[in-house]
C-alpha positions in Angstrom: 98.6 -12.3 -10.0 99.3 -9.5 -12.5 99.1 -12.0 -15.4 95.5 -13.0 -14.3 94.4 -9.4 -14.2 95.9 -8.6 -17.6 94.3 -11.6 -19.2 91.0 -10.7 -17.6 91.2 -7.1 -18.9 92.1 -8.4 -22.4 89.1 -10.8 -22.5 86.8 -8.0 -21.3 88.1 -5.6 -24.0 87.7 -8.3 -26.7 84.1 -8.9 -25.6 83.3 -5.2 -25.6 84.7 -4.8 -29.1 82.8 -7.9 -30.4 79.5 -6.7 -28.8 80.0 -3.3 -30.4 81.1 -4.3 -33.9 77.9 -2.8 -35.5 78.1 0.3 -33.4 81.9 0.9 -33.9 82.3 -0.1 -37.6 79.0 0.6 -39.3 78.1 4.1 -40.3 74.9 5.0 -38.3 75.1 1.8 -36.4 73.4 1.5 -33.1 72.6 -1.2 -30.5 69.4 -3.1 -31.2 66.4 -2.1 -29.2 65.8 -5.0 -26.8 62.9 -3.4 -25.0 59.6 -5.1 -25.0 57.9 -2.2 -26.8 60.6 -2.3 -29.5 59.6 -5.8 -30.5 57.2 -5.9 -33.4 55.8 -9.4 -32.6 55.1 -8.4 -29.0 53.3 -5.2 -30.1 51.1 -7.2 -32.5 50.1 -9.5 -29.6 49.2 -6.5 -27.5 52.0 -7.2 -25.0 53.7 -4.1 -23.6 56.1 -2.9 -21.0 54.8 -3.2 -17.5 55.9 0.4 -16.7 54.1 1.7 -19.8 50.9 -0.3 -18.9 51.1 1.1 -15.3 51.6 4.6 -16.6 48.5 4.3 -18.8 46.4 2.8 -16.0 47.3 5.6 -13.7 46.2 8.2 -16.3 42.7 6.9 -16.4 40.5 8.1 -13.6 39.3 5.4 -11.3 35.8 6.8 -11.0 33.8 9.1 -13.3 32.5 12.4 -11.8 28.9 11.0 -12.0 29.9 7.9 -9.9 31.6 10.1 -7.3 28.6 12.4 -7.1 26.3 9.4 -6.7 28.5 7.9 -4.0 28.5 11.2 -2.1 24.7 11.5 -2.3 24.3 8.1 -0.9 26.4 9.0 2.1 
């Protein structure tokens, strides 16, 4: 049982080191940006993050003041 745990921990440690080679061994290294907005091809196509699109949509007023006044006058 102890052998299995030690082998598992060794495999996980090796995986972490291999995933972080650029971060650990390159000066100024960092993990690549895998976010949708960080992808140049996606930005060129106008595809963005759902959270960002939702935030932008919530900033825009649903009705202009003129539309609201007109609706109130009709009531």
